[in-house]
C-alpha positions in Angstrom: 144.8 36.8 77.6 145.4 40.4 78.5 148.6 41.4 80.2 149.0 44.0 82.9 150.1 47.5 81.6 152.1 49.6 84.0 153.7 52.3 81.9 151.6 55.0 80.3 151.4 53.4 76.8 151.9 49.6 77.2 153.2 48.3 73.9 151.2 45.0 74.0 147.9 47.0 74.0 148.7 48.9 70.8 147.2 46.3 68.4 144.1 45.8 70.6 143.5 49.5 70.9 144.0 50.1 67.2 141.4 47.4 66.4 138.9 49.1 68.7 139.6 52.5 67.2 138.3 51.1 63.9 135.2 49.7 65.5 134.3 52.7 67.8 135.1 56.3 66.9 134.6 57.4 70.5 137.5 55.2 71.5 139.8 57.3 69.3 138.8 60.5 71.1 139.5 58.8 74.4 142.9 57.5 73.3 144.0 60.8 71.9 143.4 62.9 75.0 146.2 64.2 77.2 145.5 65.7 80.7 148.1 67.8 82.5 148.2 69.8 85.7 147.2 73.4 85.0 148.5 76.4 87.1 145.0 76.8 88.7 145.0 73.1 89.6 148.4 73.6 91.3 147.1 76.4 93.4 144.0 74.5 94.3 145.9 71.4 95.3 148.4 73.2 97.6 145.6 75.2 99.2 143.5 72.0 99.7 146.4 70.3 101.6 146.7 73.4 103.8 143.0 73.4 104.5 143.1 69.7 105.6 146.1 70.4 107.9 144.6 73.5 109.5 140.8 73.2 109.4 139.9 69.5 109.3 138.6 68.1 112.6 140.7 65.0 112.2 143.7 67.0 110.8 146.3 64.5 112.1 144.7 61.5 110.6 147.0 61.3 107.6 150.8 61.5 107.8 153.4 61.5 105.1 153.8 57.7 105.5 150.1 57.3 104.6 150.3 58.9 101.2 151.3 55.7 99.3 147.9 54.4 100.3 146.4 57.2 98.2 147.5 55.3 95.1 145.6 52.2 96.1 142.5 54.2 97.1 142.6 56.1 93.8 142.8 52.9 91.8 139.7 51.6 93.7 137.9 54.8 93.0 138.6 54.4 89.3 137.9 50.6 89.3 135.5 50.1 92.2 134.5 46.6 91.2 138.2 45.5 90.8 137.7 44.5 87.2 140.3 46.4 85.1 143.4 46.7 87.1 145.4 43.7 88.6 147.4 43.4 91.9 150.5 43.7 89.7 149.3 47.1 88.6 148.6 48.2 92.1 152.0 47.2 93.3 153.8 48.8 90.3 151.9 52.1 90.7 152.7 52.3 94.4 156.4 51.7 93.6 156.4 54.3 90.8 154.4 57.0 92.5 154.0 56.3 96.2 157.3 57.8 97.4 156.8 61.1 95.6 153.0 61.7 95.8 153.1 63.7 99.1 155.8 66.0 97.7 153.9 66.4 94.4 150.7 67.4 96.2 151.7 69.4 99.3 154.7 71.3 97.8 154.3 71.3 94.0 150.5 71.0 93.7 151.2 68.5 90.9 148.5 65.9 90.1 150.1 64.4 87.0 150.2 61.1 88.9 146.4 61.1 88.8 146.4 61.7 85.0 149.0 59.1 84.2 147.2 56.4 86.2 143.9 57.5 84.6 145.4 57.1 81.1 146.3 53.5 82.0 142.8 53.0 83.2 141.4 54.3 79.9 143.6 52.0 77.9 142.7 49.0 80.1 138.9 49.7 79.6 139.4 50.0 75.8 141.3 46.7 75.6 138.9 44.9 77.9 135.9 46.1 75.9 137.4 44.8 72.7 138.0 41.4 74.4 134.4 41.5 75.6 132.9 42.1 72.2 134.8 39.1 70.8 133.7 37.0 73.8 130.0 37.8 73.1 130.3 36.1 69.7 131.0 32.8 71.3 128.5 30.2 72.4 127.9 30.5 76.2 127.2 27.5 78.4 124.5 28.2 81.0 124.5 24.6 82.4 127.7 24.7 84.4 128.0 24.9 88.2 129.9 28.2 88.1 129.1 31.2 90.3 129.8 34.9 90.2 130.0 37.5 93.0 128.3 40.7 91.7 129.6 42.9 94.5 133.4 43.0 94.3 133.8 46.3 96.1 135.5 44.5 99.0 137.5 42.1 96.8 141.1 42.4 95.8 142.1 43.1 92.2 142.6 39.9 90.1 146.1 38.5 90.7 146.9 37.8 87.1 145.6 38.6 83.6 144.3 35.0 83.3 142.3 35.4 86.5 140.9 38.7 85.1 139.8 37.0 81.9 138.0 34.3 83.9 136.4 36.9 86.1 135.1 38.8 83.0 133.9 35.6 81.3 131.7 34.8 84.3 130.6 38.5 84.6 129.3 38.4 81.0 127.4 35.2 81.7 125.9 36.8 84.8 124.7 39.9 82.9 123.2 37.9 80.1 121.3 35.6 82.6 119.8 38.7 84.2 118.1 39.5 80.8 117.2 35.8 80.2 115.3 35.8 83.4 113.4 38.8 82.1 112.3 36.6 79.2 114.6 38.2 76.6 116.0 35.9 73.8 119.7 35.2 74.0 120.7 37.4 71.0 118.8 40.3 72.4 120.4 39.8 75.8 123.9 39.8 74.2 123.0 42.9 72.3 122.0 44.6 75.5 125.3 43.7 77.1 127.3 45.0 74.1 125.3 48.2 74.1 126.0 48.7 77.8 129.8 48.6 77.2 129.6 50.7 74.1 127.9 53.3 76.3 130.6 52.8 78.9 133.2 53.8 76.3 131.2 56.8 75.3 130.9 57.8 79.0 134.7 57.4 79.3 135.0 60.0 76.5 133.0 62.5 78.5 135.5 62.5 81.3 137.3 65.8 81.6 140.5 66.8 83.5 138.4 68.4 86.2 136.7 65.1 86.8 140.0 63.3 87.2 141.2 66.0 89.6 138.0 65.7 91.7 138.3 61.9 91.9 142.0 62.0 92.9 141.7 64.8 95.5 138.5 63.4 96.9 140.4 60.1 97.4 142.9 61.9 99.5 140.2 63.8 101.5 138.3 60.6 102.2 141.4 59.3 104.0 140.5 61.8 106.6 136.8 61.0 106.8 134.0 59.8 104.5 132.2 63.1 104.3 135.1 65.3 103.1 135.6 65.8 99.4 137.0 68.1 96.8 134.2 69.7 94.7 135.1 70.6 91.1 133.5 73.8 89.7 130.7 71.8 88.1 130.0 69.8 91.3 130.1 73.0 93.3 127.5 74.5 91.1 125.3 71.4 91.5 125.8 71.5 95.3 124.7 75.1 95.4 121.6 74.3 93.4 120.7 71.4 95.7 121.1 73.6 98.8 118.8 76.2 97.4 116.3 73.6 96.0 115.8 76.1 93.2 116.0 73.9 90.1 113.0 71.9 88.8 113.7 68.2 89.1 112.6 65.1 91.1 113.8 66.3 94.5 116.6 63.8 95.1 120.3 64.0 95.8 122.3 61.5 93.8 125.8 60.1 93.9 127.9 57.3 92.1 128.5 54.2 94.2 131.6 52.0 94.1 130.0 49.6 91.5 129.3 52.5 89.1 125.6 52.6 90.0 123.8 55.9 90.5 122.5 55.9 94.1 119.8 58.1 95.6 121.5 59.5 98.7 118.6 61.6 99.9 115.0 62.0 99.0 113.9 65.6 99.6 110.7 65.8 101.6 108.0 67.4 99.6 109.7 66.7 96.2 108.3 64.6 93.4 110.4 61.6 94.3 109.2 61.7 97.9 105.5 62.2 97.1 105.6 59.3 94.6 106.1 57.0 97.6 108.1 54.6 95.4 111.6 55.9 95.9 113.8 55.6 99.0 117.3 56.6 100.0 119.9 54.1 98.9 117.8 52.9 96.0 119.7 52.7 92.7 118.7 54.4 89.4 119.4 51.9 86.6 118.0 53.8 83.6 116.3 57.0 82.6 113.7 57.5 79.9 112.2 60.6 78.4 108.6 60.4 77.0 108.7 58.6 73.7 112.5 58.1 74.0 114.8 55.2 74.6 115.3 53.8 78.1 119.0 54.8 78.6 121.0 52.7 81.1 123.1 55.0 83.4 125.4 52.5 85.0 128.9 53.9 84.8 127.7 57.2 83.5 129.1 60.5 84.7 126.9 61.9 87.5 126.4 65.3 86.0 125.1 63.7 82.8 122.6 61.6 84.8 121.5 64.7 86.7 121.0 66.6 83.4 118.9 63.7 82.0 116.6 63.7 85.1 116.2 67.5 85.3 113.8 69.2 82.9 110.9 71.6 82.6 108.2 71.7 85.2 105.2 69.4 84.7 107.2 67.2 82.3 107.6 63.5 83.0 110.6 61.3 83.4 110.7 57.5 83.9 113.3 56.0 86.2 114.1 52.3 86.3 114.7 51.7 90.0 116.5 48.8 91.8 115.2 49.0 95.4 118.0 49.1 98.0 117.0 45.8 99.5 116.4 43.9 96.3 118.0 40.5 96.5 118.1 40.1 92.7 119.1 42.6 90.1 116.1 41.6 88.0 113.7 43.1 90.7 113.6 46.5 89.1 110.6 48.7 88.8 109.7 51.7 86.6 108.6 54.9 88.3 107.1 57.7 86.3 107.7 61.1 88.0 106.4 64.5 87.1 109.2 67.1 87.5 108.2 69.9 89.8 109.6 72.3 92.3 109.6 71.2 96.0 106.2 71.3 97.5 106.9 72.8 100.9 103.6 71.9 102.5 104.3 68.2 101.7 107.7 68.5 103.4 106.2 69.9 106.6 105.3 68.2 109.9 102.1 66.2 109.8 100.0 64.6 112.5 97.5 61.9 113.2 95.5 60.6 116.2 95.4 56.8 116.7 92.8 55.1 118.8 94.8 52.4 120.6 93.2 49.6 122.5 94.0 49.9 126.2 93.0 46.5 127.4 89.8 47.7 129.0 87.5 47.3 126.0 88.2 50.9 125.2 90.7 52.9 123.2 93.1 55.7 124.1 93.8 58.6 121.8 97.5 58.9 121.1 99.0 61.7 118.9 101.7 61.0 116.3 103.7 63.8 114.6 105.8 62.7 111.6 108.7 65.1 111.1 110.9 64.4 108.0 113.4 67.2 108.4 114.4 70.0 110.8 113.4 72.7 108.3 113.4 76.5 108.5 113.5 79.5 106.2 116.5 79.8 103.9 118.5 83.0 103.4 116.6 83.7 100.2 113.1 83.0 101.5 110.8 85.8 100.4 108.8 87.6 103.0 105.5 86.6 101.3 106.4 83.0 101.3 106.2 82.8 105.1 108.7 81.7 107.7 107.7 78.1 108.3 109.9 76.2 110.7 109.8 72.7 112.1 109.4 74.0 115.7 106.5 76.4 114.9 104.7 73.7 112.9 105.1 71.0 115.6 104.0 73.5 118.3 100.8 74.2 116.3 100.1 70.5 115.8 100.7 69.8 119.5 98.1 72.4 120.3 95.5 70.8 117.9 96.2 67.3 119.2 95.8 68.4 122.8 92.5 70.1 121.9 91.3 66.7 120.7 92.2 65.0 123.9 95.4 63.0 123.2 96.8 61.2 126.3 100.4 60.8 124.9 102.5 61.9 122.0 104.9 60.1 119.6 107.4 62.0 117.4 108.2 59.9 114.4 111.7 60.6 113.1 112.3 57.4 111.1 112.8 59.2 107.8 114.4 62.4 109.2 118.0 62.8 107.9 118.6 66.0 109.8 118.4 69.7 108.9 119.0 72.9 110.8 120.8 72.5 114.1 119.0 75.6 115.5 115.7 73.8 114.8 116.8 70.7 116.7 117.6 72.9 119.7 114.3 74.8 119.5 112.2 71.7 119.0 113.8 70.0 122.0 112.8 73.1 123.9 109.2 72.4 123.3 109.5 69.4 125.7 112.0 70.6 128.4 112.0 73.6 130.7 115.4 74.8 129.6 118.9 73.7 129.4 121.7 72.5 127.1 120.7 70.4 124.1 124.0 69.9 122.2 127.7 70.5 122.6 129.7 71.3 119.5 133.5 70.9 119.4 135.8 72.2 116.6 139.2 71.1 115.4 141.0 73.4 117.8 139.1 71.9 120.8 136.9 74.9 121.3 133.5 73.9 122.8 130.2 75.7 122.4 127.0 74.7 124.0 123.6 75.3 122.3 120.8 75.6 124.8 117.1 76.1 125.1 116.7 79.2 127.2 112.9 79.4 127.2 111.4 77.9 130.4 108.0 77.4 128.8 106.9 73.9 127.6 104.6 73.2 124.8 103.8 69.6 125.8 104.4 68.1 129.3 102.7 64.8 128.8 104.1 61.3 128.1 106.4 61.4 125.1 108.0 58.8 122.8 110.4 59.2 120.0 110.4 56.7 117.1 113.7 56.4 115.3 115.5 54.2 112.6 118.8 53.8 111.0 117.8 56.6 108.7 117.4 59.1 111.6 120.5 61.2 111.3 122.3 64.3 112.5 119.8 66.8 113.9 117.4 63.9 114.6 120.0 62.2 116.7 120.6 65.4 118.7 116.9 65.8 119.4 116.4 62.1 120.4 119.6 61.9 122.3 119.0 65.1 124.3 115.4 64.0 125.3 116.9 60.6 126.3 119.5 62.4 128.4 116.8 64.4 130.2 114.7 61.3 130.8 112.0 63.2 128.9 111.1 60.5 126.3 111.2 56.8 125.7 113.2 56.1 122.5 112.0 53.2 120.4 113.3 51.9 117.0 116.1 50.1 115.1 119.1 49.0 117.1 120.6 52.4 116.7 120.3 55.6 114.6 122.5 56.5 111.7 125.5 57.9 113.6 126.1 61.1 111.7 127.7 63.3 114.4 129.8 65.6 112.4 129.5 69.0 110.7 130.8 69.9 107.2 131.7 73.3 105.8 132.2 74.2 102.1 135.2 76.4 101.6 135.5 77.9 98.1 139.0 78.1 96.8 138.5 81.6 95.3 137.9 83.0 98.8 141.3 81.8 100.1 143.4 82.7 97.0 143.2 86.3 95.7 144.6 85.2 92.4 141.7 82.8 91.9 139.1 85.3 92.8 140.2 87.6 90.0 140.4 84.7 87.5 137.5 84.3 85.0 137.9 80.5 85.1 135.6 78.7 87.6 137.2 77.2 90.6 136.3 74.4 93.0 135.9 74.0 96.8 136.7 71.8 99.7 134.0 70.2 101.7 135.6 69.6 105.1 134.5 68.0 108.4 135.1 70.8 110.9 133.0 70.0 114.0 131.6 67.2 116.1 128.4 66.8 118.0 128.1 65.8 121.7 125.0 65.3 123.8 124.5 67.1 127.1 126.0 64.1 129.0 129.1 64.3 126.8 128.5 61.3 124.6 129.1 61.7 120.9 126.4 60.8 118.4 129.2 60.0 115.9 129.3 56.4 114.6 127.3 54.8 117.4 124.2 57.1 117.1 121.5 56.9 119.7 120.7 53.5 121.1 116.9 53.3 121.9 115.5 52.2 125.2 113.4 49.6 123.3 114.7 48.0 120.2 112.5 46.6 117.5 113.5 44.0 114.8 114.2 45.6 111.5 115.6 44.8 108.1 117.4 48.2 108.2 119.8 46.7 110.8 121.1 44.3 108.1 121.8 47.0 105.5 125.1 48.9 105.2 123.4 52.3 105.7 124.9 53.6 108.9 127.9 55.9 109.5 129.8 52.9 111.0 129.6 51.2 107.6 131.6 54.0 105.9 135.4 53.7 105.6 137.5 56.1 107.8 134.4 57.3 109.8 135.5 59.4 112.7 135.5 57.4 116.0 132.9 57.7 118.8 134.2 59.4 121.9 132.9 61.4 124.8 133.7 64.6 126.6 132.8 66.0 130.0 129.1 66.3 130.7 127.7 69.8 130.8 125.5 70.8 133.6 121.8 70.1 133.1 118.8 69.2 135.2 117.8 65.7 134.2 118.8 62.1 134.0 118.0 59.0 131.8 114.8 57.1 132.6 115.2 54.9 135.6 115.3 51.1 135.0 112.1 50.8 137.0 110.4 52.7 134.1 112.2 51.1 131.1 112.4 47.4 132.2 108.6 46.7 132.4 108.1 48.5 129.1 110.9 46.5 127.5 109.7 43.2 129.0 106.1 43.7 127.7 107.4 44.6 124.2 109.7 41.6 124.0 106.9 39.3 125.0 104.7 40.7 122.2 107.7 40.4 119.8 107.7 36.6 120.4 103.9 36.1 120.3 102.1 38.5 118.0 101.5 37.4 114.5 102.9 40.6 113.0 106.3 40.1 114.6 106.3 36.4 113.5 105.6 37.8 110.0 108.4 40.4 110.3 110.8 37.7 111.5 110.1 35.6 108.4 110.7 38.6 106.1 114.0 39.5 107.9 115.2 35.9 107.9 114.4 35.6 104.2 116.2 38.8 103.5 119.3 37.9 105.6 119.5 34.5 103.8 119.7 36.2 100.5 122.0 38.9 101.7 124.5 36.2 102.8 124.4 34.6 99.3 127.4 36.6 98.0 128.0 34.3 95.0 125.2 33.9 92.5 124.7 30.7 90.4 125.4 30.9 86.7 123.3 27.9 86.0 120.2 29.2 84.1 117.9 26.4 85.2 118.8 26.9 88.9 118.3 30.7 88.6 114.9 30.2 86.9 113.8 27.8 89.7 115.0 30.3 92.3 113.1 33.1 90.7 109.9 31.1 90.7 110.4 30.2 94.4 111.0 33.9 95.3 107.9 35.0 93.3 105.8 32.4 95.1 107.2 33.5 98.5 106.4 37.1 97.7 102.8 36.4 96.9 102.3 34.5 100.1 104.0 37.1 102.3 101.9 39.9 100.7 98.7 38.0 101.4 99.8 37.5 105.0 100.6 41.2 105.2 97.2 42.3 103.9 95.5 40.0 106.5 97.5 41.5 109.3 96.8 45.1 108.1 93.1 44.6 108.7 93.8 45.0 112.4 95.2 48.5 112.0 94.2 51.0 114.7 91.6 53.6 113.7 93.2 56.9 112.9 92.3 60.4 111.8 94.5 63.1 110.3 95.2 66.5 111.9 96.6 69.2 109.6 98.3 72.6 109.9 96.0 75.6 109.3 98.2 76.7 106.4 98.0 73.3 104.8 94.3 73.2 105.1 94.1 76.6 103.4 96.4 75.5 100.6 94.4 72.3 100.1 91.2 74.3 99.9 92.5 76.1 96.8 94.4 73.2 95.1 93.6 69.6 94.1 94.7 67.0 96.6 97.5 64.7 95.4 97.5 61.0 96.2 100.8 59.2 96.4 101.6 55.5 96.0 103.9 54.0 98.6 106.5 51.4 99.3 105.4 48.4 101.4 106.8 46.0 104.0 107.1 43.3 101.3 109.5 45.7 99.6 111.7 45.5 102.7 110.4 48.7 104.3 109.2 47.9 107.8 108.0 51.4 108.5 107.1 53.0 105.1 104.4 55.7 104.9 101.4 54.8 102.9 98.6 56.9 101.4 96.2 53.9 101.7 96.0 54.0 105.5 93.9 50.8 105.8 96.3 48.8 103.6 99.4 49.8 105.5 101.2 47.4 107.9 103.4 49.7 110.0 104.7 47.2 112.6 107.1 49.6 114.3 104.5 52.3 114.8 101.9 49.8 116.0 104.2 48.4 118.6 105.3 52.0 119.6 101.7 52.8 120.3 101.3 49.7 122.4 104.4 50.7 124.4 102.8 54.1 125.0 99.7 52.5 126.4 102.0 50.3 128.7 103.6 53.5 129.9 100.3 55.1 130.7 99.4 52.1 132.8 102.5 52.5 135.0 101.8 53.8 138.4 102.5 57.5 138.7 104.8 56.8 141.7 107.5 59.3 142.6 110.0 56.4 142.8 109.5 55.6 139.1 110.9 58.9 137.9 113.6 61.4 138.6 110.8 64.0 139.3 107.4 63.8 140.9 106.0 63.5 137.4 104.9 60.3 135.6 107.5 58.6 133.4 108.7 60.6 130.4 106.7 63.7 131.3 107.6 67.2 132.4 106.2 69.8 134.8 103.6 71.8 132.9 104.2 75.4 132.4 103.0 78.1 130.1 102.9 76.8 126.6 105.3 77.8 123.9 104.0 79.2 120.6 
């Protein structure tokens, strides 16, 4: 059994480490390294503490008494699955470093504590890997009734070395079974596991002092809120590239999750990953393969190295092994081939369709739907000849085209809109209200600014609905929430939106320290939360998001994808309402719409189908422990495959009742398509857990949320246009018509 090292070089590990150094040369390089706090690191650390105390919105969140918790948080960052350290280690490190860490950071800028703990981590990984390689030589029993919990991110560290050994023995069995279920022979499965941990050792050797600094200081900053972080010089360079979207790649923002997996945090609209239709935010990248090359597993790999593997020359291909975010089994991966390219701006822009929706009178009513995936606008380096496309201008153009074709109501679909420019959220809201405040912004000093629409013209005065999901965040929530405050739209969707109601600023260290600005060595930056959003009525969008008027059942509500699921998320609160002319829709409007929708949710076949998929998903989500009995796992896999076939057949049958639709495009998009071949994208489906995924094959799509939204729109049109049903003399969710905006 392994014992628990506490000091920097535990004697009982010397023999184990020496053995591994003979087996793996890269372990020698790991063991020989020594990291120390440099003069620049000292300056950056002290400056970072000052920034937190002066600029952070939640500046009083961390007190000197809280600093010992940084030791525990840092251990969990290094060992997110609680596999290498023990509770004895955690207690010892807190005794050794907890009382001095605040002085070291705030006054001395010394982060040697981080390096000393990291050295212990390296030695523990080396020792455990040696143990693992010996364990793989043993005969493994796959007939026992044991179980293993793959996600240990919320679990405590093992209490003892013996408990850690047993945990690892079951982990190895779990990993081997994953390959056996994929029909690999036992020796190949063992070789795959061994190769995985050999690569882990190699990745460990790639870690540099700046990486350790970033992990440690980011652990501190996340004690204030989950969006604040320290960016090393390398990460800052990557961040700048992402913001400019200037490097050829797949159009996705990546991060490393607690379990060491590479997670897709954002899929950039118009990028190759987006247009593939097979990749969603919160999916995991398991492996990366170049044409003709080896499929390289990236679990535990340094993020920058993964990004470098995915990037490449334009028009070259890269194959990603993807584990969908809602997969209930780690064997349910898929390979997605993506052609690297620059972001296709036209693909990212607003798009529109007209749906012919049955109105109960043996006729159909045309309803316009505008899908908006971000609140985009021209960047600072947009060239004059590239045009000045903005979300507001594009939506206004599409509204004009939809009205020319006789739509009776409009839906704005924000289900995949993660935000964008605040100015665009304000301007876009102005297309639907006369004028007035849209958002209140409060900074760390309590200063309040109000961003308003000052243009009295309205682009669209008819019945309006906004469709949201748990992925609708930031600017999307401001837009939806403001329209709800004004009583201008019916909001429909998941139980709530994402709940991202804060603003971050990136402050480069060299701009605050003259000595650093003159130094040739690259420096980092602090990403700080500095402001908070409030709606016109004073309610924050932080953590709670925007609650819809009509809630639809969704798998998204059972996934940890919202702001409230993040540790140390800033709290929801409210401030004084600003003055504005409007009020939420009256109960006399919402109640009949809600009642009719709920009745359909209990009777229509598509909702019965949706309930089955949600119940099935929830049941598997609740199965935290996985059987290590191979026969049981094989039987379970057969049952799951059979269920999937049946549910896909049911989906295809329901999709035959889709409403007739036709596409309406922007003039500039039509012009671009006339001179370039049209791309066709594949798409995720409801059977993959996506209740509202887009699909290039319109007739094979089953978009339950959109179909129900369109039915609610028809219900709204049937309501009597009585003055008592609205705050104005206008029909529900409409506005007084005025001169159009352009």
